[in-house]
Steps between C-alpha positions, in 0.01 A plus 500: 500500500353164597322493835645258750288198583332514836503191727195274536251572775408291803846346538583303815663697781865412562605470865866526600601410855785738597613287796560198273710674235849376416806714421431510125136597544598780741708662225191546280236771495148426623367451147791279402433280803136471403605407146715214636219371723237535226722321249546203733133497600397470135754227423738728309299464181394863446750773581273775366216395730741488794610857426137613483425327832804671653344840431676611187244701306507595134805349332502201735592269212818697433577504871455123520763456228745719694427335834549149365854598394599696809782310682374604843147390418623168363703440816192574710290259292753221564510584870122501538455184293758315712320609816172369366657168407630454854160586641340255260735226613395556862133485398558180304675343800209592727249347260712186468500461877121544507464214251726281714280566802180414310458123532213503249684687227556282194859626459607472864759229431650698212516808721672305777765368260552846350532659842753238609703553182502876551598453862804287419342164583494356152293189453713220356326256270651167398418289197592133477570378149536126431661392173449135409726313259334177389786382280660165579861468613601367159340800325682742728833324446447506123424872515814575700707291260361694203597830660847364571549398138394844378765654724768256389516330840514134588155406637643199686748715692239765572240253629762310700537807721144447624536125534335398171666237280458578134644345184498724197633325191396790279710741702799268499497465121383844387531765766824407673728648227347841584665481842847444361737792468498685165857385430409131535166536324657645186565166323310551178707550191267784407571700817759773447807482719668822601853519638669776694840381384697687234448428130753350262686832478573491871288803587329488838 
């Protein structure tokens, strides 16, 4: 029979404050509570060490495996971790306020802005962007006319809506047939003509 491994010596002492325990922690045994506290104190990286610190003697490695899968222990770990996070948030807020009060601190302005944001007084920043168009009026008109042609529109009619007179011979000769209805545009002898009327046999 293999002898069970004994825990390391000179381990830190685990302190559990009974008056600060939550409902989940109260459901655990004294050693289980110490395991939870030890696990969180060591960053949750070594469950076996936490079990040894909690007072589990020989076979502490096996016990750590069982404890880390115990639903009640897991619930207590979540409860205790959440409590520590809330306490940490209060500490962080206090330190932030101390930085705000310190006029010589290099990050005082950042701390002030952060404190205002957290307090619901968000700092609004505005950025002014200026876009310059150095094209001449003729260049702009030509560009608009080109877009109109690509869309099959009459550039003269489009520009007339903004008070610009424009004569587009190219559109009149080439592009205007695109605006005509399909029935009128079908004048080529190569275009097929379909009829919905009956054929020579009289069928509909």
